[in-house]
DRENTI-474243 format. One record per residue (C-alpha): residue number from 1; residue in one letter; x, y, z. Coordinates in steps of 0.05 Angstrom, whole numbers. Last residue first. Layout:
residues N
+-----+----+--------+--------+--------+
!   i ! aa !      x !      y !      z !
+-----+----+--------+--------+--------+
! NUM !  A !      X !      Y !      Z !
...
+-----+----+--------+--------+--------+
This chain:
residues 88
+-----+----+--------+--------+--------+
!   i ! aa !      x !      y !      z !
+-----+----+--------+--------+--------+
!  88 !  R !   -751 !    544 !   1396 !
!  87 !  R !   -686 !    581 !   1384 !
!  86 !  Y !   -723 !    641 !   1355 !
!  85 !  S !   -759 !    652 !   1421 !
!  84 !  L !   -694 !    667 !   1458 !
!  83 !  L !   -669 !    712 !   1402 !
!  82 !  R !   -735 !    750 !   1400 !
!  81 !  I !   -734 !    759 !   1476 !
!  80 !  V !   -662 !    784 !   1474 !
!  79 !  I !   -678 !    833 !   1416 !
!  78 !  F !   -739 !    860 !   1453 !
!  77 !  V !   -699 !    869 !   1517 !
!  76 !  P !   -645 !    906 !   1477 !
!  75 !  V !   -698 !    951 !   1445 !
!  74 !  V !   -738 !    966 !   1509 !
!  73 !  I !   -681 !    989 !   1554 !
!  72 !  A !   -644 !   1041 !   1511 !
!  71 !  A !   -710 !   1053 !   1475 !
!  70 !  G !   -740 !   1081 !   1539 !
!  69 !  L !   -686 !   1133 !   1547 !
!  68 !  L !   -687 !   1149 !   1473 !
!  67 !  L !   -762 !   1160 !   1473 !
!  66 !  Y !   -760 !   1200 !   1537 !
!  65 !  D !   -708 !   1246 !   1506 !
!  64 !  G !   -750 !   1252 !   1442 !
!  63 !  L !   -810 !   1271 !   1484 !
!  62 !  R !   -767 !   1323 !   1519 !
!  61 !  G !   -751 !   1353 !   1451 !
!  60 !  L !   -824 !   1351 !   1431 !
!  59 !  T !   -841 !   1389 !   1495 !
!  58 !  K !   -788 !   1440 !   1479 !
!  57 !  F !   -818 !   1446 !   1409 !
!  56 !  G !   -886 !   1460 !   1438 !
!  55 !  T !   -858 !   1510 !   1488 !
!  54 !  N !   -827 !   1549 !   1431 !
!  53 !  W !   -891 !   1551 !   1390 !
!  52 !  L !   -933 !   1569 !   1451 !
!  51 !  D !   -885 !   1625 !   1468 !
!  50 !  I !   -888 !   1651 !   1396 !
!  49 !  V !   -964 !   1647 !   1395 !
!  48 !  F !   -970 !   1684 !   1462 !
!  47 !  D !   -919 !   1736 !   1439 !
!  46 !  R !   -961 !   1750 !   1377 !
!  45 !  A !  -1025 !   1756 !   1418 !
!  44 !  A !   -990 !   1803 !   1467 !
!  43 !  I !   -963 !   1845 !   1409 !
!  42 !  L !  -1033 !   1850 !   1379 !
!  41 !  I !  -1063 !   1870 !   1446 !
!  40 !  D !  -1009 !   1923 !   1456 !
!  39 !  H !  -1023 !   1952 !   1387 !
!  38 !  P !  -1098 !   1954 !   1401 !
!  37 !  Y !  -1088 !   1995 !   1464 !
!  36 !  L !  -1105 !   1977 !   1535 !
!  35 !  G !  -1091 !   2028 !   1590 !
!  34 !  F !  -1150 !   2007 !   1633 !
!  33 !  I !  -1185 !   2075 !   1626 !
!  32 !  S !  -1168 !   2077 !   1551 !
!  31 !  M !  -1198 !   2008 !   1541 !
!  30 !  L !  -1261 !   2031 !   1577 !
!  29 !  F !  -1267 !   2093 !   1533 !
!  28 !  G !  -1255 !   2054 !   1469 !
!  27 !  V !  -1308 !   2003 !   1490 !
!  26 !  A !  -1359 !   2059 !   1502 !
!  25 !  V !  -1341 !   2095 !   1437 !
!  24 !  S !  -1345 !   2030 !   1397 !
!  23 !  L !  -1412 !   2012 !   1429 !
!  22 !  I !  -1442 !   2080 !   1409 !
!  21 !  L !  -1415 !   2074 !   1338 !
!  20 !  L !  -1438 !   2002 !   1331 !
!  19 !  K !  -1508 !   2020 !   1354 !
!  18 !  V !  -1511 !   2078 !   1305 !
!  17 !  I !  -1487 !   2034 !   1248 !
!  16 !  V !  -1538 !   1980 !   1265 !
!  15 !  R !  -1594 !   2032 !   1267 !
!  14 !  V !  -1573 !   2058 !   1198 !
!  13 !  P !  -1568 !   1987 !   1169 !
!  12 !  T !  -1638 !   1967 !   1192 !
!  11 !  D !  -1639 !   1911 !   1243 !
!  10 !  G !  -1612 !   1842 !   1254 !
!   9 !  L !  -1554 !   1852 !   1206 !
!   8 !  F !  -1567 !   1790 !   1164 !
!   7 !  G !  -1642 !   1794 !   1168 !
!   6 !  N !  -1641 !   1869 !   1152 !
!   5 !  V !  -1596 !   1855 !   1093 !
!   4 !  G !  -1640 !   1799 !   1068 !
!   3 !  N !  -1704 !   1840 !   1079 !
!   2 !  S !  -1673 !   1897 !   1040 !
!   1 !  M !  -1659 !   1852 !    981 !
+-----+----+--------+--------+--------+
């Protein structure tokens, strides 16, 4: 079992925990210097998803506008062509 855990973690569990602690302190220090906090990152990610959602629906709305604009020309032309070919 220990070989499986070591293989999964890449080292012994104690060494992995020590490495993670050191890396966590270093990253926490850097984030503090740059004024980044986990709560701010989560809010930014949420705002990104909301903006993407709203932009996507605006795009779909514009797509609908383009569809109606094109259909105003294409459908009558199609009907005229079908009527002209029906007489033959």
